[in-house]
N, C-alpha and C positions, 0 to 999 in steps of 0.2 A: 586311788585315783582322786584327784581334786577337781571339782567342777566349779567354775566361776561363771556367773551370769552377769552381763553388763547391759544396761539399757542406756542408750545415748539420746540426748535431747534432739529434737527436730530442728534442723537448720539447713536449708537447701544449699547444695553444692559446697558445703564446708567440709573440710577434712579434719580429723582429729586423731590423736594418738592415745593408746591405752598402755599403761605400764603395769606389769605384773611382777610380784616378788613372792617367793615361797620359801619355807623352811622344810628341808627333808625330814621325814619322820622315820623312826626305827632304824634298822640296819641299812646302811647306804653302800656297803662294799660291793654289792652286786648291781648297783645302778650304773648303767653305761651313759645315760643322759636323760634329757627331757624333750618332749614334743608338745607343741600347743596346736590345737585344732580349733577352727572357727567356723561358725555357720551364721547365716542371716535368719531372722525370725521366719518361720514357715518353711525352711529348707532343712536338709539333712547334713550331718557331718560327713566329710570325706576323710576317713581315717587312713587313706593311702597318701594323702598330701597335706602334711602339716604346714602351717603358715610360719612356724618357727621351730628350729631344732638347736639344741645346745648339748655339750657334753656334761659330765657330772660335776664340773666346776662352776656351772652357771646356775644361779638361783634367782635371776631376774631378767626381764627383757622388756622391750617396748615394741608394740605393734603399731606401725605408722600407716597413714593414708586411709583410715576408715571414714566412711561417709556418715556424717552426723544425722542424716535423715533416715538412717536404718537402725534397727535393733540387732545387736550381735550377741551370740552366746559362745563361750569358750570352754574348752576342756584342756587341762594340763595333765599330761601323763608321764610317769617315770618309765623308762625303758630299761629292763634288766639286761645283763650281759649275754643272756641266752635269747635275746630278741623277743621276749614275752613282755607285752605291755600290761 
């Protein structure tokens, strides 16, 4: 599991985008896809609702519409074909 933390600068009512790119590691035959989860500082991750999902051909994505006045944390998870994250 890859964990990425991003701190965004303060700027009231401005939106920003964050682009992620990753390289699969090890054996990838069993990977069904990837999910990205997001939380705001001081809150918990909701691992039942990813903010992005892609199959095993996607190795980058852009998360749009983030509030620059908040700090966000992200987790990228590979999902295997047996639905184990």
